[in-house]
C-alpha positions in Angstrom: 0.0 0.0 0.1 1.4 3.4 -0.8 2.4 5.5 2.1 0.0 8.3 3.0 0.9 11.7 4.4 -1.0 13.4 7.1 -0.4 17.1 7.7 -1.1 18.5 11.2 -0.6 21.9 12.6 1.2 21.4 15.9 2.4 24.6 17.6 1.7 28.2 17.3 4.2 30.5 19.0 3.8 34.1 19.9 6.1 36.7 21.4 5.1 39.6 23.4 7.5 41.6 25.8 6.4 41.2 29.4 6.4 38.9 32.2 4.0 35.8 31.6 3.6 32.7 33.7 4.3 29.4 31.9 2.1 26.4 32.1 1.1 23.6 29.8 -1.2 20.6 29.6 -0.9 17.4 27.7 -2.9 14.6 26.0 -1.6 11.2 25.3 -2.7 7.6 24.5 -2.5 4.6 26.5 -3.6 1.4 24.7 -4.3 -0.5 28.0 -6.5 -3.6 26.7 -7.8 -1.6 23.9 -6.7 -1.3 20.2 -6.5 1.1 17.2 -6.9 -1.6 14.7 -9.1 -4.7 13.7 -12.5 -3.3 14.4 -15.2 -5.2 12.7 -17.3 -2.6 11.0 -20.3 -4.9 10.6 -20.6 -5.6 14.3 -23.9 -4.7 16.0 -23.4 -4.0 19.7 -26.1 -5.2 22.2 -27.6 -1.8 22.8 -27.8 0.5 19.9 -29.5 3.6 21.4 -27.0 6.2 22.8 -29.2 6.9 25.8 -28.8 3.2 26.8 -25.2 4.2 27.9 -25.9 7.3 29.7 -25.6 5.4 33.1 -23.0 4.0 35.5 -22.4 0.7 33.8 -18.8 0.3 32.5 -18.3 -0.4 28.8 -14.6 -0.8 28.3 -14.7 -4.5 28.2 -16.6 -4.3 25.0 -14.8 -5.2 21.7 -15.1 -1.4 20.8 -12.5 -0.4 23.5 -10.1 2.0 21.8 -8.0 2.6 24.9 -7.4 5.5 27.2 -6.8 9.3 26.5 -4.6 10.5 29.3 -4.7 14.1 30.4 -2.6 16.5 32.6 -3.4 20.1 33.2 -6.0 22.3 34.8 -9.8 21.4 34.6 -11.0 21.4 31.0 -13.4 20.1 28.5 -12.4 17.6 25.8 -14.1 17.6 22.4 -14.0 14.5 20.0 -14.2 15.0 16.2 -14.2 12.8 13.2 -11.2 14.4 11.2 -10.6 11.5 8.8 -12.1 10.8 5.4 -15.5 12.2 5.0 -18.2 9.6 4.4 -20.7 10.4 1.7 -24.5 9.8 1.7 -24.8 9.7 5.6 -27.7 10.8 7.5 -27.1 10.6 11.3 -24.1 12.8 11.7 -22.1 10.3 13.6 -18.6 9.1 13.6 -17.7 7.0 10.6 -15.4 4.2 9.4 -15.1 4.9 5.5 -14.0 2.2 3.0 -10.6 2.7 1.4 -12.2 2.0 -1.8 -15.1 4.6 -1.8 -16.4 7.2 0.6 -19.9 5.9 -0.3 -19.3 2.8 1.7 -19.2 3.3 5.5 -20.2 2.3 8.9 -21.3 4.5 11.7 -20.5 4.6 15.3 -20.8 6.8 18.4 -18.4 7.0 21.5 -18.9 6.1 25.1 -16.6 8.1 27.4 -15.7 7.8 31.1 -13.3 10.0 32.9 -11.3 8.5 35.9 -8.2 9.7 37.9 -5.0 8.4 39.2 -4.4 9.8 42.7 -0.8 10.8 43.7 -0.9 7.7 46.1 -1.3 5.4 42.9 -4.9 4.5 43.6 -7.6 4.7 40.8 -10.6 6.8 41.3 -13.7 6.5 39.1 -14.7 10.1 40.2 -17.3 10.6 37.5 -19.2 7.4 38.2 -21.2 7.7 35.0 -20.6 7.5 31.2 -20.7 10.4 28.8 -22.0 9.7 25.2 -20.5 11.6 22.3 -23.1 10.7 19.7 -22.0 13.5 17.3 -18.6 14.9 16.2 -17.9 17.9 18.3 -19.6 16.6 21.3 -17.6 16.8 24.7 -16.8 15.6 28.1 -16.1 17.7 31.1 -13.1 17.2 33.2 -13.8 19.0 36.4 -10.4 18.3 38.0 -6.8 19.1 37.2 -4.1 16.6 37.1 -0.3 16.8 37.3 2.7 16.6 39.6 3.0 20.4 40.0 3.5 21.5 43.6 2.2 24.7 45.5 4.0 27.1 47.6 3.9 27.0 51.4 0.8 28.9 52.5 -1.2 27.9 49.5 -4.0 25.3 49.3 -3.1 22.0 47.8 -3.9 18.4 47.8 -2.4 15.3 49.6 -1.8 11.8 48.1 -5.3 10.8 48.7 -6.9 13.9 47.2 -7.8 15.8 50.4 -7.4 19.5 50.3 -5.8 21.9 52.9 -3.3 24.6 53.2 0.4 23.3 52.7 2.6 24.1 55.5 5.9 22.7 54.1 5.5 19.3 55.7 1.8 18.1 56.1 1.7 16.5 52.6 -0.8 19.0 51.1 1.7 19.9 48.3 0.1 19.0 45.0 -1.7 21.7 42.9 -4.1 19.1 41.5 -5.9 16.2 43.3 -4.7 13.6 40.6 -1.5 12.8 38.9 -3.3 11.7 35.8 -6.8 11.8 34.4 -7.7 9.6 31.7 -10.8 9.0 29.5 -11.9 5.3 28.6 -12.9 5.5 24.9 -15.2 2.9 23.5 -16.8 3.0 20.2 -20.4 1.5 19.8 -21.5 0.1 16.5 -25.3 0.2 16.1 -25.2 -0.9 12.4 -28.3 1.1 11.7 -27.6 3.7 9.0 -29.4 5.4 6.2 -27.7 2.9 4.2 -28.7 -0.7 5.0 -25.9 -2.9 6.3 -25.5 -4.6 2.7 -24.0 -1.3 1.5 -20.9 -2.3 3.1 -18.1 -3.1 0.7 -15.5 -5.9 1.7 -12.1 -4.6 2.7 -10.5 -2.2 4.9 -11.9 0.9 6.6 -10.5 3.9 8.4 -11.5 6.6 10.8 -9.6 9.3 12.4 -10.5 10.9 15.8 -9.2 14.1 17.1 -9.3 14.8 20.9 -8.9 18.7 21.7 -8.8 20.4 25.1 -9.8 23.9 25.8 -6.1 25.1 25.5 -6.2 23.6 21.9 -3.8 20.9 22.9 -4.9 18.0 20.7 -4.3 14.3 20.1 -5.1 12.1 17.0 -6.2 8.6 16.9 -6.2 7.0 13.6 -8.3 3.7 13.6 -8.3 0.8 11.1 -11.4 -1.5 10.7 -12.3 -4.3 8.2 -15.6 -5.9 6.7 -15.5 -9.5 5.8 -12.2 -10.2 4.1 -9.3 -7.7 2.7 -6.4 -8.0 0.4 -3.2 -6.0 0.6 -2.0 -4.0 3.5 -4.5 -2.4 6.1 -4.6 1.4 6.3 -2.1 2.8 8.8 -3.2 3.2 12.5 -1.4 5.3 15.2 -1.8 7.7 17.9 -0.1 11.2 17.5 -0.1 14.3 19.5 1.9 17.5 20.1 1.8 19.3 23.4 2.9 22.9 23.5 4.9 23.5 26.6 5.1 27.3 26.7 2.7 30.0 27.4 1.2 31.9 24.5 2.4 34.6 24.2 5.6 34.4 25.9 8.4 37.1 26.4 11.3 37.7 23.9 13.7 37.5 26.8 13.0 33.7 27.0 14.9 33.4 23.6 17.6 36.1 23.9 21.0 34.5 24.2 20.1 31.1 22.9 22.1 30.7 19.7 22.9 26.9 19.8 20.9 23.6 19.8 22.1 22.8 23.3 20.8 26.3 24.5 17.4 26.1 22.6 14.1 26.9 24.2 11.7 24.0 24.5 8.3 24.8 23.0 6.6 21.4 22.6 6.7 17.7 22.8 6.0 15.3 20.0 4.6 11.8 20.6 3.8 9.1 18.0 2.9 5.5 19.0 1.5 2.5 17.0 1.6 -1.2 17.8 2.3 -2.0 14.2 2.8 1.1 11.9 6.2 2.5 11.7 6.4 6.1 10.5 8.8 9.0 9.4 8.1 12.4 10.8 9.3 15.7 9.5 8.9 19.4 10.4 8.3 22.4 8.1 7.4 26.1 8.0 4.6 25.8 5.7 1.6 23.4 5.1 3.2 22.2 1.8 6.3 20.8 3.7 8.7 22.6 1.5 12.1 24.1 2.5 10.9 27.6 3.7 12.9 29.0 6.5 11.5 29.2 9.9 10.7 32.7 11.0 8.7 35.0 13.3 6.4 37.5 11.8 4.9 40.8 12.9 3.0 42.7 10.3 6.0 44.0 8.1 8.6 42.7 10.3 10.1 39.2 10.6 13.3 37.5 11.7 14.6 34.0 11.3 14.9 31.2 14.0 16.2 27.6 13.9 14.4 24.5 15.0 15.9 21.7 16.9 14.5 18.2 17.8 15.8 16.6 21.1 15.0 12.8 21.3 16.6 12.6 24.6 19.7 10.8 23.3 20.9 13.6 21.1 19.7 17.1 19.9 20.0 18.1 16.2 19.0 21.1 14.0 16.1 20.5 11.8 17.1 20.9 8.3 15.0 20.9 5.0 13.9 17.4 4.1 15.3 15.8 7.4 13.1 12.9 8.8 13.1 11.3 12.1 12.0 7.6 12.2 10.1 5.7 14.8 11.6 2.9 16.8 10.3 -0.2 18.6 10.4 0.4 22.3 8.6 -1.1 25.4 6.2 1.4 26.7 4.6 1.2 30.2 1.2 2.7 30.9 1.2 5.7 33.2 -1.8 4.4 34.8 -0.8 0.9 35.8 2.0 -1.5 35.2 1.2 -3.0 31.9 3.7 -2.9 29.0 3.5 -3.0 25.2 6.0 -3.1 22.5 5.2 -0.2 20.3 6.5 1.8 17.3 7.5 5.0 19.1 8.9 8.5 18.4 9.1 11.0 21.2 11.1 14.1 21.6 11.1 17.9 22.3 10.8 20.6 19.8 13.1 23.5 20.7 13.8 26.9 19.0 16.9 29.2 19.0 18.2 32.3 17.2 21.0 33.5 15.0 23.5 35.8 16.6 22.6 39.4 17.2 18.9 39.2 16.5 17.3 42.5 17.7 13.7 42.5 16.5 11.4 45.7 16.7 8.8 45.7 19.5 5.5 43.9 18.8 3.8 40.6 18.8 5.5 38.0 16.6 4.0 34.6 15.7 5.2 31.5 13.9 3.7 28.3 12.9 5.6 24.7 12.7 3.9 22.0 10.6 4.5 18.3 11.4 4.1 15.6 8.7 3.6 12.0 9.5 4.4 9.4 6.8 3.4 5.9 7.8 5.6 3.1 6.4 
């Protein structure tokens, strides 16, 4: 199967002179007992009405369990959208698996979501106690609590290992900013097999679907799914999890960049994460949506100045040059929620920026866009 290329906007940087607090949130994928591939698009689940799932009954043991979307950051709302191939001739405005051979062949599904938390003690907490149904693209689940390992200052209110809240005195354990270390959402797709096209409209072969999860901060994570009906020849469509977390506030002061003129001094602005149980990939970065060799630069109305981009894999840091690609490697990944491990195709690293010598931009607010391209192998 010919490799396909997916273009994703990953980070928008703005500069503004002044003092700004820095924070970030993140989204990632934990396969757990779920999967991104092998979904039978013909399957009809036991209950087909979305209202049947708006209760406390867990559904993650169903065959449509995708896995966990793991979140850290302040309280937020996560939206789920179908950003993959657009199925044609649909009538219910749901999520869709679309045939590789024709967008007129498809199977619909909706999502059952359930938010849970991992306390700093390591205990899991089903704090929501109920499912949320995303029947239509764009629907959301509210995350009422924050998560992360940030600590508060002495005299501020914080949380202890068990999630209790009080004022931190430096030794009483109420040191955490958020009650949870991680929050995750169990994502399960339900296939009603009831569509404006009857089930026989399905075409044998492979199907694909792409779900994008987005937080209020616009941090997003993509889940690319693969399905099948009856039999299929050739290679299945690529399936993977991909996300970019911006790690610097928007805007941030130019002083954060001043004096950084080498890759080793570069300012971290984002984290790239790719995982797949079977699909290897190459990833490259560019200054435009076409992926050509335009130089990276910051712009402010009629003014601009160049900068360099570096990628730090943790083992080495290199300047990103035109046409350069970074390949995934097979690694053993441990779940952040429990002790389960999986061998995955992985690429993870930091995006960093640095300046040429003697850059003195005029006052103003500057912005730059970095594009990331994922080319499955």
